[in-house]
KEDOMAR-125215 format. One record per residue (C-alpha): chain; residue in three letters; residue number from 1; x, y, z. Coordinates in steps of 0.001 Angstrom, whole numbers, plus 524288, in hexadecimal, padded with zeros to 5 digits. Example, Ala and Ser with C-alpha at 12.3 -4.5 7.8 and 13.67 -1.06 7.14 Angstrom:
! residues 2
REC mol type seq    xx    yy    zz
REC   A  ALA   1 8300C 7EE6C 81E78
REC   A  SER   2 83566 7FBDC 81BE4
END
This chain:
! residues 290
REC mol type seq    xx    yy    zz
REC   A  MET   1 6F3B6 4C459 F7AE5
REC   A  GLY   2 6E5B6 4C7A9 F7E2E
REC   A  ALA   3 6DC92 4D1B6 F7873
REC   A  ALA   4 6E126 4DBB8 F827A
REC   A  THR   5 6EF1B 4DC4F F7D66
REC   A  LYS   6 6F333 4EA36 F7A4D
REC   A  VAL   7 70045 4EBC1 F7394
REC   A  LEU   8 7096B 4F753 F72F5
REC   A  VAL   9 7144E 4F617 F68EB
REC   A  THR  10 7202E 4FEEC F68DE
REC   A  GLY  11 72758 50159 F5C17
REC   A  THR  12 71AF7 500C5 F53E9
REC   A  SER  13 7217F 50781 F485F
REC   A  GLY  14 72BD4 4FCDE F4747
REC   A  GLN  15 72AFE 4F028 F3FCD
REC   A  VAL  16 726D9 4E7A3 F4B36
REC   A  GLY  17 71D80 4F1D7 F5078
REC   A  ARG  18 71697 4F2F6 F4368
REC   A  ALA  19 71631 4E435 F41D5
REC   A  LEU  20 71018 4E2D7 F4F51
REC   A  ARG  21 70573 4EC6D F4B97
REC   A  ASP  22 7032D 4E5A2 F3E8B
REC   A  SER  23 701A4 4D862 F453B
REC   A  LEU  24 6F9D5 4DCC9 F511E
REC   A  PRO  25 6F15F 4D195 F562A
REC   A  PRO  26 6E2C7 4D49B F56BC
REC   A  ASP  27 6E228 4D2F6 F6577
REC   A  ILE  28 6ECCD 4DD07 F6839
REC   A  GLU  29 6EA35 4EB84 F6A36
REC   A  TRP  30 6F4D0 4F41B F646A
REC   A  LEU  31 6F794 4FFDE F6D15
REC   A  GLN  32 6FBD4 50BFF F65BA
REC   A  PRO  33 70354 51634 F6D96
REC   A  PRO  34 700C0 52470 F69ED
REC   A  ALA  35 70EFB 5262A F65DF
REC   A  ARG  36 71AE7 51DE9 F62B0
REC   A  ILE  37 720F2 51832 F6EF4
REC   A  ASP  38 72F74 51B0F F7082
REC   A  ILE  39 7338E 50F76 F78B0
REC   A  ALA  40 7401C 51671 F7CA1
REC   A  ASP  41 73791 52030 F8414
REC   A  ARG  42 7342E 5190F F90A8
REC   A  THR  43 729E0 522E1 F94DA
REC   A  ALA  44 7231E 522D9 F87A4
REC   A  VAL  45 722A5 51405 F8762
REC   A  ALA  46 71D28 51343 F951A
REC   A  LYS  47 7129D 51D6C F9230
REC   A  ALA  48 70E6F 516E9 F8579
REC   A  VAL  49 70D6C 5096D F8B74
REC   A  GLU  50 7065E 50E79 F9784
REC   A  ALA  51 6FC8B 515D5 F8F18
REC   A  LEU  52 6F99D 50A54 F861D
REC   A  ARG  53 6FB25 4FF57 F9027
REC   A  PRO  54 6FE01 4F427 F86BB
REC   A  THR  55 6FDEF 4E60A F8B20
REC   A  LEU  56 708A8 4E2BE F8158
REC   A  VAL  57 71414 4EB33 F7CF5
REC   A  ILE  58 71C8D 4E787 F714E
REC   A  ASN  59 7293F 4EF0F F705F
REC   A  ALA  60 72C64 4EF74 F61E5
REC   A  ALA  61 733CC 4FC54 F62C9
REC   A  ALA  62 74281 4FBA9 F60E4
REC   A  TYR  63 74E79 502B3 F5BEE
REC   A  THR  64 751E8 4FA03 F505F
REC   A  ALA  65 75C3A 501AA F48CA
REC   A  VAL  66 766D5 4F797 F4B41
REC   A  ASP  67 7725C 4FEE7 F4551
REC   A  LYS  68 76E1F 50C6C F49CF
REC   A  ALA  69 76D40 50777 F57C6
REC   A  GLU  70 77C0E 50608 F5841
REC   A  SER  71 77D48 514DE F5835
REC   A  ASP  72 77016 517AC F5E7A
REC   A  ARG  73 77163 50F89 F6ABE
REC   A  GLU  74 769D9 518A5 F7393
REC   A  ASN  75 75D7D 5181F F6B75
REC   A  ALA  76 75E9C 50985 F68F6
REC   A  TYR  77 75F2D 50690 F777F
REC   A  ALA  78 754D4 510D0 F7AB5
REC   A  VAL  79 74B15 50990 F7232
REC   A  ASN  80 74F52 4FB5D F7298
REC   A  ARG  81 75368 4FA69 F80E3
REC   A  ASP  82 74D00 5058A F8855
REC   A  GLY  83 740E3 505B1 F7FC9
REC   A  ALA  84 73EAC 4F731 F81DE
REC   A  GLY  85 73FB2 4F939 F907C
REC   A  ASN  86 73639 504A3 F8FD8
REC   A  VAL  87 72C14 4FC74 F88C1
REC   A  ALA  88 72DCA 4F13C F9265
REC   A  ALA  89 72BF4 4FA51 F9E0B
REC   A  ALA  90 71FD3 5005A F9813
REC   A  ALA  91 71A1E 4F2F2 F951C
REC   A  ARG  92 71C94 4EE73 FA30D
REC   A  ALA  93 715E9 4FA93 FA875
REC   A  VAL  94 708FE 4F6CB FA1F3
REC   A  ASP  95 70AFA 4E81D FA38A
REC   A  ALA  96 70C04 4E606 F94D4
REC   A  ARG  97 7131E 4DADA F8E57
REC   A  LEU  98 71EDE 4DEB5 F8622
REC   A  ILE  99 7246C 4D94A F798E
REC   A  HIS 100 731B4 4DF01 F7637
REC   A  ILE 101 73840 4DCBA F690F
REC   A  SER 102 746D5 4DA2D F687B
REC   A  THR 103 750C8 4D59D F5E7E
REC   A  ASP 104 75A57 4CB2D F59FE
REC   A  PHE 105 76514 4D57A F5AD6
REC   A  ILE 106 766B5 4D2B2 F6958
REC   A  PHE 107 76EC7 4C6D5 F6521
REC   A  ASN 108 77C7B 4C6F8 F5F48
REC   A  GLY 109 7795C 4BD2A F5480
REC   A  ARG 110 784B7 4B41D F5775
REC   A  LYS 111 77D17 4A884 F5CD2
REC   A  GLY 112 77B33 4A259 F4F73
REC   A  ALA 113 76DC3 49D1A F5311
REC   A  PRO 114 76078 4A34F F55AE
REC   A  TYR 115 7600C 4AB28 F623B
REC   A  GLN 116 75738 4A6DC F6D4C
REC   A  ALA 117 750C9 4B09D F7668
REC   A  ASP 118 75A09 4AD8F F81A2
REC   A  ASP 119 766AF 4ADEA F79D6
REC   A  ALA 120 7713D 4B763 F7E14
REC   A  THR 121 76FEB 4C4EE F7841
REC   A  ASP 122 77B27 4CCDD F72B1
REC   A  PRO 123 776DB 4D826 F69FA
REC   A  LEU 124 780B3 4DD7C F6042
REC   A  SER 125 77AA1 4EAE2 F5E49
REC   A  VAL 126 774CB 4F652 F65A1
REC   A  TYR 127 76798 4F2AC F5FED
REC   A  GLY 128 768A7 4E4AC F64BE
REC   A  ASP 129 76D81 4E8B0 F7220
REC   A  SER 130 762E8 4F2F9 F73C1
REC   A  LYS 131 7588A 4E8DC F7060
REC   A  LEU 132 75E58 4DF2E F7A09
REC   A  GLU 133 75E39 4E9BF F8477
REC   A  GLY 134 74FFD 4EC04 F80E6
REC   A  GLU 135 74CF1 4DDC0 F83B2
REC   A  ARG 136 753A4 4DF0B F90D2
REC   A  ALA 137 74C49 4EB91 F93E8
REC   A  VAL 138 73F52 4E4D2 F9120
REC   A  GLN 139 742D5 4D920 F998B
REC   A  ALA 140 7478F 4E1E5 FA493
REC   A  VAL 141 739D9 4E7A6 FA54A
REC   A  LEU 142 73124 4DC1B FA1E4
REC   A  GLY 143 7399F 4D019 FA3A5
REC   A  GLU 144 73552 4C3F2 F9C60
REC   A  SER 145 72751 4C8D2 F9B25
REC   A  ALA 146 72B35 4D0F5 F8F52
REC   A  LEU 147 72BC8 4CAA6 F81EA
REC   A  ILE 148 73820 4CDEC F7A56
REC   A  VAL 149 737D1 4C9AC F6C20
REC   A  ARG 150 74484 4C9EB F6477
REC   A  THR 151 74356 4CAA5 F55C9
REC   A  ALA 152 74BEE 4CDA0 F4A04
REC   A  TRP 153 74D04 4D3B1 F3C79
REC   A  VAL 154 73F5F 4D98E F3CD2
REC   A  HIS 155 738FC 4DED9 F3088
REC   A  TYR 156 72B84 4E40C F2CFC
REC   A  PRO 157 7263C 4EB46 F2111
REC   A  GLY 158 72713 4F9E6 F22CB
REC   A  GLY 159 73211 4F968 F2CA0
REC   A  ALA 160 74069 4FC92 F2B00
REC   A  ASN 161 74647 4EF10 F2988
REC   A  PHE 162 74F16 4E626 F21AA
REC   A  VAL 163 74485 4E244 F17F8
REC   A  ARG 164 74161 4F033 F1407
REC   A  THR 165 74FBE 4F3C7 F135D
REC   A  MET 166 752D3 4E828 F0AA9
REC   A  LEU 167 74772 4EADC F018D
REC   A  ARG 168 74C06 4F8D2 EFFDF
REC   A  LEU 169 75A41 4F543 EFD96
REC   A  MET 170 75702 4EA2A EF451
REC   A  ARG 171 74F54 4F383 EEBC9
REC   A  GLU 172 759F8 4FDE4 EEBEC
REC   A  ARG 173 76691 4F622 EEA4F
REC   A  PRO 174 76C09 4EB6E EE190
REC   A  GLU 175 7709B 4E3A5 EED57
REC   A  VAL 176 76EDD 4E3AA EFC0E
REC   A  ARG 177 77902 4DE3E F056D
REC   A  VAL 178 77300 4D778 F1148
REC   A  ILE 179 77927 4D0EE F1D16
REC   A  ALA 180 778AC 4C226 F1C8A
REC   A  ASP 181 77F54 4BE5D F2957
REC   A  GLN 182 77576 4C3DB F3305
REC   A  ILE 183 76AE4 4B9C4 F359A
REC   A  GLY 184 75DAC 4BBDB F3C0B
REC   A  THR 185 74F37 4BB50 F38F8
REC   A  PRO 186 7476C 4C5BC F31B6
REC   A  THR 187 73AC2 4C806 F3910
REC   A  HIS 188 72E4A 4CE13 F33FB
REC   A  ALA 189 728B8 4D766 F3E1B
REC   A  GLY 190 71B45 4D1E9 F3B4A
REC   A  SER 191 71EF7 4C439 F3FA9
REC   A  LEU 192 725EA 4C9FC F4B85
REC   A  ALA 193 719BD 4D1C8 F4EFF
REC   A  ARG 194 7111E 4C5CF F4E0F
REC   A  ALA 195 71AAE 4BE73 F56B3
REC   A  LEU 196 71A3F 4C960 F60C8
REC   A  TRP 197 70B70 4C8F4 F613F
REC   A  SER 198 70BEF 4BA1C F62B7
REC   A  LEU 199 71615 4BAD7 F6D8F
REC   A  ALA 200 70DBC 4C4C2 F749F
REC   A  ALA 201 701EF 4BBE6 F732E
REC   A  VAL 202 708B8 4B07C F79CE
REC   A  GLY 203 70E63 4B908 F8486
REC   A  ALA 204 71CA0 4B6A3 F8111
REC   A  SER 205 72726 4BCE5 F8964
REC   A  GLY 206 735D4 4BCE7 F8AA1
REC   A  ILE 207 73EAD 4BD50 F7EA9
REC   A  HIS 208 73A44 4B7A0 F71B1
REC   A  HIS 209 73FED 4B7A5 F63FD
REC   A  TRP 210 737EC 4B9CB F57AD
REC   A  THR 211 73B9B 4BB5A F4983
REC   A  ASP 212 7366E 4B586 F3D13
REC   A  SER 213 73BC0 4A7C9 F3B06
REC   A  GLY 214 74790 4A466 F32C4
REC   A  ILE 215 754C1 4AB0D F31BD
REC   A  ALA 216 75B33 4B3E9 F27BD
REC   A  SER 217 76695 4BCDE F2557
REC   A  TRP 218 76438 4CACF F2114
REC   A  TYR 219 76880 4C62B F139A
REC   A  ASP 220 75E22 4BB6A F13BD
REC   A  PHE 221 75405 4C565 F17E6
REC   A  ALA 222 75807 4CEA6 F0CFC
REC   A  GLN 223 75771 4C3D5 F02CF
REC   A  ALA 224 749A2 4C05C F0729
REC   A  ILE 225 745A5 4CE9B F05F1
REC   A  ARG 226 74B7D 4CF27 EF844
REC   A  GLU 227 74494 4C2AC EF409
REC   A  ASN 228 7379F 4C84A EF893
REC   A  GLY 229 73A58 4D4CE EF149
REC   A  ILE 230 73D8B 4CDB3 EE4A0
REC   A  ARG 231 73113 4C5A3 EE560
REC   A  ALA 232 72883 4D16A EE821
REC   A  GLN 233 72F29 4DB32 EDF09
REC   A  PRO 234 736CA 4D3C4 ED47D
REC   A  GLN 235 737F9 4E01F ECC59
REC   A  GLN 236 74035 4E675 ED705
REC   A  ALA 237 74F10 4E554 ED647
REC   A  TRP 238 7524D 4DF5A EE36D
REC   A  ALA 239 7602E 4E06E EE8A2
REC   A  ARG 240 76872 4D461 EEA92
REC   A  VAL 241 76B31 4D101 EF8D0
REC   A  ILE 242 77983 4CEEF EFBFB
REC   A  PRO 243 77D23 4C7F0 F08BB
REC   A  ILE 244 78797 4CE3C F1126
REC   A  GLU 245 78D49 4CBC3 F1E9F
REC   A  THR 246 78B2D 4D4A7 F2A44
REC   A  ASP 247 79927 4D9A7 F292A
REC   A  GLY 248 795C0 4DEEE F1BC2
REC   A  TYR 249 78B3D 4E7CF F212B
REC   A  PRO 250 79020 4EE2B F2DBA
REC   A  THR 251 785EC 4F4B2 F365C
REC   A  PRO 252 786E4 4FC72 F4315
REC   A  ALA 253 77FBE 4F1BD F4AA4
REC   A  LYS 254 78429 4E39B F4B5D
REC   A  ARG 255 77999 4D9A0 F4887
REC   A  PRO 256 77869 4CB5F F4CC2
REC   A  GLY 257 77C92 4C19E F426E
REC   A  PHE 258 7727F 4B742 F45FC
REC   A  SER 259 766C6 4BC28 F4D95
REC   A  VAL 260 75C4F 4B20E F4AC3
REC   A  LEU 261 7532C 4B0FD F566B
REC   A  ASP 262 74E3C 4A40E F5BCC
REC   A  LYS 263 73F5D 4A528 F5BC7
REC   A  ARG 264 73B99 49787 F607D
REC   A  LYS 265 73701 49C38 F6DD1
REC   A  THR 266 72E01 4A61D F6763
REC   A  TRP 267 7297D 49CBC F5CC2
REC   A  ASP 268 72548 49337 F674F
REC   A  LEU 269 71C00 49DB0 F6C4F
REC   A  ILE 270 71660 4A394 F5FED
REC   A  GLY 271 71AE9 49B84 F544B
REC   A  ILE 272 7255F 49D25 F49EB
REC   A  GLY 273 725E3 4A9CE F425F
REC   A  PRO 274 7265B 4AB0D F338F
REC   A  HIS 275 7330A 4A969 F2C26
REC   A  TRP 276 739A5 4B679 F2996
REC   A  ARG 277 738C5 4B45E F1AF1
REC   A  GLU 278 72A34 4B18F F1BD0
REC   A  SER 279 7281D 4BE35 F2353
REC   A  LEU 280 73018 4C604 F1998
REC   A  ASP 281 7297C 4C032 F0D9D
REC   A  ALA 282 71BE8 4C247 F132C
REC   A  ASP 283 71DD1 4D0D8 F1549
REC   A  MET 284 726B6 4D476 F09F0
REC   A  ALA 285 71B90 4DACE F025F
REC   A  ARG 286 71A24 4E508 F0D0D
REC   A  TYR 287 728B1 4E7A3 F0CD5
REC   A  LEU 288 728E6 4E94E EFE14
REC   A  SER 289 71D42 4F278 EFE22
REC   A  ALA 290 722C6 4FB4E F08C1
END
């Protein structure tokens, strides 16, 4: 990226959007629209992009309420499928590059090995399917020139996420039951944001995977959160974490059992990301002070 790069980010109030702003490279100009952009509104997106004329657009806006999406299909697809297409069309109209963020939930989790970018997709939920349709909408407009980055289990201080939920429950209850048979990779939005800036800098395109390194179950993740809490606040009574199977905690949306993403293609371009535990430990103070 040169000094002339002007970036417009959608979803700036979300975890990834805030992390992108917090990690903004010095040679990038952040374009601030006068009002929040509703990516489901095609006309509004087109007008905002035309007025600001970015050279890079990052679509970090998404409908992420996985369970709610099962009964709110219309809104999930309006944002994740149609909204993605709207942003792609607006970016094409001003000849801007596009980075679109997607998810591990486009896979069914039955492969038993890390998923590569060209593996067959088979989402189990409305959320996953709407995100997959969003990828297809972007590619229908921009083809392989767009950069689609799939990620997973994102967290960031101040956002609504697993870390904050666990900290609250562990302070309120004597024990917390957490699923131990869903495997993925917790990913700090800060490391994802830095990866997105690096991918933009090298002109990456097509489909890439990025998460922090390592793997974990939700139970492993919860235990790491608890250990951090005990170290930082030993006077606090922290709940025990009890492992359970998915069948013991039914939810409206089905989730993949093993959704680790293969990042080797991306690592070859920009280097290996931090281990998920390293990312969590480094930012736990901000979580505990929130």
